[in-house]
C-alpha positions in Angstrom: -33.3 6.6 26.5 -32.7 2.3 27.0 -35.6 0.6 28.8 -33.8 -2.7 28.9 -31.3 -4.1 31.5 -28.0 -4.9 29.0 -29.1 -2.0 26.7 -28.3 0.2 29.9 -25.6 -1.3 30.0 -24.8 -1.6 26.6 -25.6 2.4 26.4 -22.6 3.1 29.9 -19.9 1.2 28.1 -20.5 2.9 25.3 -20.3 6.5 26.5 -16.8 5.2 28.1 -15.2 3.9 24.9 -16.2 7.3 23.3 -14.9 8.8 26.3 -11.5 6.8 26.1 -11.7 6.9 21.9 -11.7 10.6 22.0 -8.8 11.5 24.0 -7.1 9.1 22.7 -7.4 10.8 19.2 -6.8 14.0 21.0 -3.2 12.8 22.4 -2.4 11.6 18.8 -3.1 15.5 17.2 -1.6 16.7 19.7 2.0 14.8 19.1 1.1 14.5 14.9 1.2 19.1 15.9 4.5 18.6 17.9 6.3 16.8 15.9 5.4 18.7 12.5 6.6 21.7 14.6 9.8 20.8 15.4 10.7 19.5 12.1 9.7 23.0 10.8 11.5 24.3 13.4 14.2 22.4 12.2 15.0 20.6 16.2 17.6 18.7 16.8 15.4 16.2 18.9 12.8 15.5 15.9 13.8 12.2 16.0 12.7 11.1 18.8 9.5 12.7 18.9 8.8 11.1 15.4 9.4 7.2 17.6 7.0 8.8 20.1 4.2 9.8 17.5 4.7 6.6 15.9 4.0 4.2 19.2 1.2 6.2 20.4 -0.2 5.9 16.6 0.2 2.0 16.6 -0.9 2.2 19.6 -4.6 3.5 18.8 -4.5 1.9 16.1 -4.0 -1.5 17.8 -7.3 -0.3 20.1 -9.2 0.8 17.3 -9.4 4.0 17.8 -8.0 4.5 14.0 -7.9 2.5 11.3 -4.6 0.6 10.8 -4.3 1.9 7.3 -5.6 5.4 8.6 -2.7 5.0 11.4 0.0 4.2 8.9 -0.4 7.2 6.3 -0.1 9.0 9.5 3.2 8.1 10.9 4.4 7.7 6.4 3.7 12.0 6.3 5.3 12.4 9.3 8.2 9.8 8.1 8.9 11.6 5.1 7.7 15.0 7.1 10.9 14.6 9.1 13.0 13.5 6.5 12.5 16.5 4.4 14.5 18.7 6.9 17.7 19.0 6.2 20.3 17.5 8.6 
């Protein structure tokens, strides 16, 4: 365990950030799964779900939870899967 006052604070901050990052990553994974399921079932509101997913992924990248190129790749793949669905 940390011995210095600053190291104790840093450990506490790291734990809070770790939990926040985990929540954001889990949310992103769930949203991606919803979009893919909607695309597979040719759901009518797939475009709305894609827009929500894109927003959440961009927010995760802005916060630094996801790398910006990882976020761009995820959005690109989701968009591609949605566009392959027959209208």
